[in-house]
matplotlib code that plots the C-alpha trace (Angstrom):
import matplotlib.pyplot as plt

x = [3.5, 3.9, 1.4, -1.3, -0.9, -3.6, -2.9, -0.6, -2.2, -1.7, -3.8, -5.4, -6.4, -7.8, -10.0, -11.3, -12.3, -13.1, -16.8, -19.1, -18.0, -14.6, -12.0, -8.4, -5.5, -2.0, -0.7, 2.9, 3.1, 5.1, 3.7, 3.3, 2.1, 0.7, -1.3, -2.8, -6.2, -9.1, -12.7, -15.6, -15.7, -12.0, -10.7, -7.4, -7.2, -4.6, -5.0, -2.4, -1.8, -0.5, 1.1, 2.5, 3.7, 0.2, -2.2, -2.7, -5.1, -6.2, -6.6, -8.3, -7.2, -9.1, -7.8, -10.2, -8.1, -5.8, -2.8, -3.3, -0.1, 1.8, 0.8, 2.9, 5.9, 4.4, 6.5, 6.6, 8.7, 8.5, 7.7, 5.2, 3.0, -0.6, -2.5, -6.2, -9.8, -10.4, -13.9, -15.4, -17.3, -18.9, -18.5, -14.8, -13.9, -11.7, -10.3, -8.6, -10.3, -8.1, -4.9, -1.4, 1.7, 5.1, 8.0, 9.3, 12.7, 15.3, 14.5, 10.8, 11.4, 13.4, 10.7, 8.0, 10.0, 10.4, 6.7, 3.7, 4.9, 1.8, 1.9, 5.7, 5.2, 2.5, 4.8, 7.7, 5.5, 4.4, 8.0, 9.0, 6.1, 7.3, 10.8, 9.3, 7.1, 10.0, 12.3, 9.6, 9.6, 10.8, 11.8, 15.4, 15.1, 12.0, 13.4, 16.7, 15.3, 12.9, 15.7, 17.9, 15.1, 14.8, 18.6, 19.1, 15.9, 14.5, 15.2, 13.5, 10.6, 10.0, 9.4, 7.2, 3.5, 1.2, -0.6, -0.4, -4.0, -6.4, -5.1, -2.2, -1.1, 1.5, 5.2, 5.5, 2.0, 3.4, 4.8, 1.4, -0.3, 2.2, 2.2, -1.6, -1.8, 0.7, -1.5, -4.5, -2.7, -1.5, -5.0, -6.3, -3.5, -4.3, -7.8, -6.7, -3.6, -3.0, -1.8, 1.9, 2.3, 5.9, 5.1, 2.1, 4.2, 6.9, 4.3, 2.8, 6.2, 7.1, 3.7, 4.1, 7.9, 8.1, 6.4, 9.7, 10.5, 6.9, 5.6, 8.7, 9.2, 12.6, 14.1, 13.5, 10.1, 6.4, 5.9, 5.9, 7.8, 7.1, 9.7, 10.5, 10.8, 7.5, 5.7, 7.1, 7.1, 4.7, 5.2, 4.3, 7.0, 9.5, 8.7, 9.3, 12.7, 13.7, 12.7, 14.8, 17.8, 17.5, 17.1, 20.3, 22.2, 20.8, 22.0, 25.5, 25.8, 27.7, 24.7, 22.9, 24.9, 23.0, 19.7, 20.5, 18.8, 15.8, 12.3, 10.5, 13.4, 14.8, 13.5, 10.0, 10.0, 11.1, 8.4, 5.6, 6.8, 7.0, 3.4, 2.2, 3.7, 2.4, -1.2, -1.9, -4.2, -6.4, -7.7, -6.2, -8.0, -6.4, -2.9, -2.1, -0.4, -1.7, -4.6, -4.2, -3.6, -2.7, -4.5, -1.7, -2.1, -5.9, -5.6, -2.9, -5.1, -8.1, -6.1, -4.6, -8.0, -9.6, -6.8, -7.0, -10.8, -10.7, -8.2, -10.6, -13.5, -11.3, -10.4, -14.0, -15.4, -12.6, -12.6, -16.0, -18.8, -21.8, -24.8, -27.2, -26.8, -24.6, -24.4, -21.1, -20.5, -18.8, -15.1, -12.9, -12.6, -15.4, -18.5, -21.2, -22.0, -20.7, -22.8, -21.5, -20.8, -23.1, -21.7, -21.0, -23.0, -20.8, -20.1, -22.5, -21.2, -21.1, -23.9, -26.1, -25.4]
y = [31.9, 28.2, 27.3, 29.3, 27.3, 24.7, 21.1, 19.4, 16.2, 13.7, 13.5, 10.3, 12.0, 14.9, 12.6, 11.1, 14.4, 16.8, 17.6, 20.3, 22.8, 24.3, 23.3, 24.7, 22.3, 22.1, 19.4, 18.9, 17.3, 16.9, 18.1, 14.9, 16.9, 20.2, 20.5, 23.7, 23.2, 25.2, 25.3, 25.0, 28.8, 29.0, 30.1, 28.5, 26.4, 24.0, 20.4, 19.8, 16.3, 16.4, 13.3, 12.2, 8.8, 7.3, 9.0, 11.6, 14.4, 16.2, 20.0, 22.1, 25.7, 28.2, 31.6, 33.4, 32.2, 34.9, 32.5, 31.3, 33.0, 31.9, 28.3, 28.3, 27.7, 24.3, 22.3, 18.5, 17.3, 20.5, 20.2, 22.6, 23.1, 24.2, 25.9, 26.4, 26.0, 22.5, 21.5, 18.5, 20.2, 16.9, 17.8, 18.6, 16.6, 18.1, 21.5, 24.3, 27.6, 30.7, 28.6, 29.8, 28.1, 27.7, 25.7, 23.1, 23.3, 20.5, 19.1, 19.0, 17.3, 14.6, 14.0, 13.9, 11.4, 9.2, 8.5, 8.3, 6.6, 4.4, 3.2, 2.5, 0.5, -1.7, -2.1, -3.2, -5.9, -6.9, -7.2, -9.2, -11.6, -12.0, -12.9, -15.3, -17.0, -17.3, -18.8, -21.5, -22.7, -26.3, -26.7, -25.5, -24.2, -22.1, -20.9, -20.1, -18.1, -16.2, -15.3, -14.2, -11.9, -10.3, -10.1, -8.4, -6.3, -5.9, -2.2, -1.5, -3.9, -1.7, 1.4, -0.1, 0.3, -2.6, -0.4, 3.1, 3.9, 1.1, -0.5, -0.2, 2.7, 4.1, 3.6, 0.2, -0.8, -4.0, -5.2, -4.8, -6.6, -9.5, -10.0, -10.2, -12.5, -14.8, -14.9, -15.7, -18.3, -20.1, -20.1, -21.7, -24.2, -25.3, -26.2, -27.9, -29.9, -31.1, -27.7, -27.2, -24.6, -23.8, -23.1, -20.9, -18.8, -18.3, -17.5, -14.8, -13.3, -13.2, -12.6, -8.9, -8.7, -7.0, -4.0, -3.1, -1.7, -0.5, 1.1, 1.9, 5.2, 7.1, 7.3, 11.0, 11.4, 10.4, 11.1, 7.7, 8.1, 6.1, 3.5, 2.6, -1.1, -1.1, 0.7, -1.5, -4.9, -4.8, -6.3, -9.9, -10.0, -8.3, -10.8, -13.8, -12.3, -11.5, -15.0, -16.7, -14.4, -15.2, -18.9, -19.0, -17.2, -19.6, -22.7, -21.3, -21.4, -24.3, -25.6, -26.1, -29.2, -31.2, -30.4, -32.3, -35.5, -33.8, -34.7, -32.8, -31.8, -28.3, -27.5, -28.7, -26.4, -23.4, -24.0, -24.2, -20.9, -19.2, -20.4, -18.7, -15.4, -15.7, -16.7, -14.6, -12.1, -15.1, -14.0, -13.1, -9.8, -8.8, -9.4, -13.0, -14.7, -18.1, -19.1, -20.8, -24.5, -25.7, -25.5, -23.2, -20.9, -20.7, -20.0, -17.3, -15.6, -15.5, -14.5, -11.6, -10.5, -10.7, -8.7, -6.0, -5.7, -5.7, -2.7, -1.0, -1.5, -0.1, 2.9, 3.4, 3.4, 5.7, 8.3, 8.2, 10.5, 9.0, 9.4, 8.1, 6.2, 3.2, 4.0, 5.3, 7.0, 4.7, 5.3, 4.4, 1.6, 0.2, -0.1, 0.6, 2.4, 0.4, -0.4, -0.5, -4.1, -5.9, -5.7, -9.0, -10.0, -9.6, -12.8, -13.6, -13.0, -16.0, -14.5, -14.2, -17.8]
z = [19.7, 18.9, 21.6, 19.8, 16.6, 15.7, 16.3, 13.9, 12.4, 9.6, 6.5, 7.8, 11.0, 9.0, 7.0, 10.2, 11.8, 9.0, 8.6, 7.3, 10.0, 9.4, 12.0, 12.5, 11.9, 10.5, 8.2, 7.0, 3.6, 0.4, -2.9, -5.0, -8.0, -9.1, -12.4, -13.8, -15.4, -16.7, -15.4, -17.8, -17.9, -18.8, -15.4, -14.3, -11.2, -9.6, -8.7, -6.0, -4.7, -1.1, 0.6, 3.9, 5.1, 5.3, 2.9, 0.2, -0.5, -3.6, -3.2, -5.9, -5.6, -7.7, -9.0, -6.7, -3.7, -2.4, -2.3, -5.9, -7.1, -4.0, -4.7, -7.9, -5.7, -4.7, -7.2, -7.2, -4.3, -2.2, 1.5, 3.1, 6.2, 5.5, 8.3, 7.6, 8.6, 7.1, 5.9, 4.1, 1.3, 0.0, -3.7, -3.7, -0.6, 2.1, 1.4, 3.4, 4.0, 4.5, 4.1, 5.1, 3.6, 5.1, 3.8, 6.2, 7.8, 7.1, 10.6, 9.9, 6.5, 8.2, 10.8, 8.1, 6.0, 9.0, 8.7, 11.0, 14.2, 14.6, 11.0, 11.2, 14.4, 12.6, 9.6, 11.8, 13.3, 9.8, 8.6, 11.6, 11.0, 7.4, 8.5, 11.0, 8.5, 6.0, 8.7, 9.4, 5.7, 5.8, 2.2, 2.1, -1.5, -0.8, 2.5, 0.9, -2.0, 0.2, 2.7, -0.2, -1.4, 2.0, 2.4, -1.0, -1.4, 2.1, 2.3, -1.0, 0.0, 3.1, 1.0, -1.8, -2.1, -2.9, -5.5, -7.0, -5.9, -5.1, -1.9, 0.5, -1.7, 0.7, 1.6, 3.2, 2.0, 0.2, 3.6, 5.2, 2.3, 2.2, 6.0, 6.1, 3.1, 4.8, 7.9, 5.8, 3.7, 6.8, 8.3, 5.1, 5.0, 8.5, 7.2, 4.0, 5.0, 1.5, 0.5, 0.2, 3.0, 2.2, -1.4, -0.4, 1.9, -0.6, -3.3, -1.2, -0.6, -4.3, -6.0, -6.1, -5.9, -9.3, -7.7, -6.2, -9.6, -10.3, -7.1, -5.0, -3.3, -3.2, 0.3, 0.5, -1.0, -0.8, -4.5, -6.3, -9.5, -12.7, -13.6, -17.2, -16.3, -14.6, -17.4, -20.2, -18.5, -15.6, -12.1, -13.1, -15.8, -13.5, -10.7, -12.9, -14.0, -10.4, -9.2, -11.8, -11.0, -7.2, -8.0, -10.0, -7.3, -4.7, -6.6, -6.8, -3.0, -1.4, 0.5, -2.8, -3.7, -1.0, -2.8, -6.0, -4.8, -3.0, -4.1, -5.5, -7.7, -7.7, -11.2, -10.3, -7.2, -9.3, -11.9, -9.2, -7.6, -11.0, -11.7, -8.5, -9.6, -13.2, -12.3, -9.2, -10.9, -11.7, -15.1, -18.5, -18.6, -15.3, -16.6, -15.7, -18.6, -17.3, -15.2, -11.8, -12.3, -8.8, -5.5, -4.1, -7.1, -6.6, -2.9, -3.5, -6.0, -3.7, -0.6, -2.6, -3.8, -0.3, 1.4, -1.3, -1.0, 2.8, 2.6, 0.2, 2.7, 5.5, 3.5, 2.4, 6.0, 7.1, 4.2, 2.4, 3.0, 4.9, 2.7, 5.3, 8.6, 7.8, 4.0, 2.6, -0.8, -3.4, -3.9, -6.8, -8.0, -5.8, -8.0, -5.4, -2.1, 0.9, 3.9, 7.5, 8.7, 11.1, 14.6, 16.4, 19.4, 22.5, 24.3, 27.1, 30.6, 33.0, 35.0, 31.9, 31.0]

ax = plt.figure().add_subplot(projection="3d")
ax.plot(x, y, z, "-o")
ax.set_aspect("equal")
plt.show()
């Protein structure tokens, strides 16, 4: 009977509740990859990467498991439900004990591909904020090229990750990253009024736009493919090329004739925006062909870095094993164990004051 089945949860929820005591749950996932490897003793085992709309999980399945032969059917892209007693082993992370596999129905696939409702709701808010921040840009050139990007590539933008692994590594993760960076950049701009706020907002929007051809997901999959353009050129180079293409398209529109006499000149604006894309990694060894040479470029680099690191902290607190009270095991690529943050003192009540 369906009512007797364990609760159906997401991978993110599983990470939050899995512990040393096995607990029964179901997860519905897509197989991102399945690699057959050998142990040090020469025995075969599978490394199976499972993914849903918000997270992924690596499952090591050894040949002693009764379903080892059945797991050969778990090819890249297949959809499956896993019912098991889930346990956090520490050494190998979360794994299913006594797992049972079932392929998903077409209806279940559609529901899974629709994504986690809570995550989708947050991403819808983020995208609406991006549209609002773009609409508020006063420079007609920067507002125009930003709007043109959303108009032409908004759908692909919505299903692109900010990274393949390190931060916001999920469908729509780039939208989350860009929206939060815009909020941070605007807060900084309110403190330093000499900053060009319009340029900063546009720079945030475009800084990772090349990732639409490096870290995008297909419409019907959580398995991020590798793209030849992304591998051979990288997202900074692709971003510069896309920016130039959009700028040329923008200047061909009828309204662009009124911008010929604007100051700063069109070409000057374009160069500053290109510089933000080119320099946002901040250092040569991290892939930037040029170092930040303007205040806006410097702010963009640090806002990008801060938001990425804050997401790494969030993921670490959520997913890492607690070694001791308030001390969490290091996670890739973070170089050290992380420590729980200091709680804020609650505001005093009127009576206390």
